[in-house]
N, C-alpha and C positions, 0 to 999 in steps of 0.2 A: 793213825788217822786223826786229823783234827776236826773239832767240831765247828759249826757255822759261827758259834760264839767266839771261839778262839781265834777263828780267821778275822772276825771283825776287830777284836781287841788288837791283833797284830797290825791290821790295816790303820787303825786309829792312831797308833804309835807315831806313824810317818805321814800323818795328814796335817795341812796347814789349818789354823784356827778357822778362817772363813768358811772352809768346806765342812768342817766339823759342825759349825752352827747350822749350815743348810741341811746338814745330814741329820742333826737332832731334830730340827724342824719337821722334817720329812717323817722321821721315826714317830715322833708325837702324832702327827697326822694319821699315819697309818694305824696307831693304836687306837685313836678317837674313831676313826672310820670303822675299824673292827668292833669296838664297843658299840657304837650307835647302831651297827647293822643288827647286832643281837637283841637290841631293845625292841619290844613289840610295840607298835602304835596302840595308844588307849584314847579313849574319849574322856578326857579330863577337862572340865569347864574352867576357863580362865576368866577371872573378873576382869573388867575393864582397868587398865593401868597396871596390872599385876604383871611382872616381868616373866617371860618365858626362858627358863633355863635349860640348855641342851648340852652342856659340857665342852662347848666350842669356845674359841678364845677371838678377840677382836682381830687379831692378826689373820685369822681364817677368812674374814670378810674382805681383806685387802685385794684378794684376786677379782672381786667384783667391782672395784672403784673405777668409775668412769665407763660403765657398761649399761647405764640406764636406757631402756628402750620403752618408748611410749610417750603419750602426749599429756600425761596426768601428774608429772613430776611436783608441780607445785602443790597440787591437792594432796598427793602423798607425803610431801615434806611437812605440810602443814599438819597432817594427821599424827607425824611423829612428834612434832613440837607438842601437841595437845595431850598426848597419851603417855609421854615419857615420864618415868620415875627418877627420883633422885638416886643417886649412886651412894653406896656406903663402903666405906674403906676401913 
């Protein structure tokens, strides 16, 4: 009897690269979702301008692109510009 891991490895061998890329993205999403669901919410004060890190990636936000609902877009966008911090690479 083969394990799930062995079945996955066998399936990977014959899978085209574009599907593998999507599969990897989904696997990373599931791992992140599992990790974040086990983290308990805490009351940590965040200073103005201090970034809040949650273990997500920018590509995780793409599913929300073009879905703004409300009439305060300009006000919220200005808030983002006023409070964003410089990136470090």
